[in-house]
N, C-alpha and C positions, 0 to 999 in steps of 0.2 A: 500343561500348557500346549495348546495346539500349534501347528505350523503357522496358521494364520495369525495367531497372537504374536508369535515370534517375528513375523513379517511386519506387523504393525509396530512392534518395538523398534525395529530397524529404521522405520520411517521417523520415529520420534527422536532417535539418536542424532540423525543428520539434520534435524530441524524440519519444520513444515510451515506451510502457509495455508491459512483457512481461506477457502474459495467458495463463494456463493454461486451456485449454478444459475439461478435466475438473473443475477447481476451480470454473469458472463453473457447470457442471451441478450441482455439489454444494452450493455456497453462494450462487450467484446472481451476476449480472454486476456489479452495483454493489459488492457486498462484495468480490469479486475485484479489481475496479478499485482500490478504496481500499487493500486489502491490498497489492497489487502496487506501488502508488505509495509507500506508507509503507515497504515493504521496500526499495525503491530509495533512499529518503531515509535510512533507517537505514544502509545501505551507504555512502552519501555521507558522512554525519556520522562514522561509524566510521573510515573511511579518512582523514579529516582530523583524527582525534583529538578530536572535538568532542562525544562522548557525555558525559552527566553521569556522575559516579562510579558511579551505580547502573544505568547502561546505557540511559538515556532520551535522547531528542532532542526538540526542539520543532518544532511546526508550527502555523500559524494556520489558521483557517477559510478566510480569503481565499486563502492560498497553495495549500492543498489544493483549494479550489474552482476556482482558475485552472487547475490541472493536470488535474482530473478532470471539470470542468463540472458538479459536483454542488453543490447548495445546502448551506448550513449544516445545515438540517433533515435533508436526505438523508444527509449525512455522519454526523450523530449516530445516525441509525437503523442505518446499516451498521456504524459503529464499535461500537455496542452489541452487534450480532450477532457481530462478530469477537471481542469480549471474551468473550461467552458461549461461543464455540467454543474459547477459550483461545489464540487466535493473537496477541493483543496486550493491552496494558493502556494506559489513558489516565489521566493525572494533570494536573489544572489546578493549577499551583503558584503560590502567592502571589496568587491572584485574577487572574492574568494572562489575557489573551486567547490567549496562547500555550498551546497544549495540548502536553503532553509525552507521548510514546509510547515504549513498550517493546515490542519484537517478540520473541515466543517463539522460542527456538532448538530447540524440540522437533521434530526432523526426522521422527520417527515419526508425530507428529500430522499434519503437513502431508502426508506421504506417504499416510497413511490417508485423509485427505479427498480427495486427488487420485485415489486408487484407487477410492474410492466413487463419484466422479463419472464414472469410466470404465466402470462396469458398466451 
């Protein structure tokens, strides 16, 4: 095993977030970071059968902050941008600090944004 293989293994141990470079160029690094992490969490909750009946999952400011190193304020700014782009919806249910998220399944939309970032 090469030293580079060992370095890659270290990245996998601590967890990682898949980031699309074209999407970064189109919507920004922070927005892409938040979107990618929430998409991963959606996938996690969906596979465990833990989405709400209307397709939402919960996530706290603290949990998302720990994963992305973004403050609550930074998260709010980027989540608003993602909502305006139509990539997700946020719903704070019952006054909880748990924010509920729905991720758009519009493949055409995400493909368009990624393509626009590649130009």
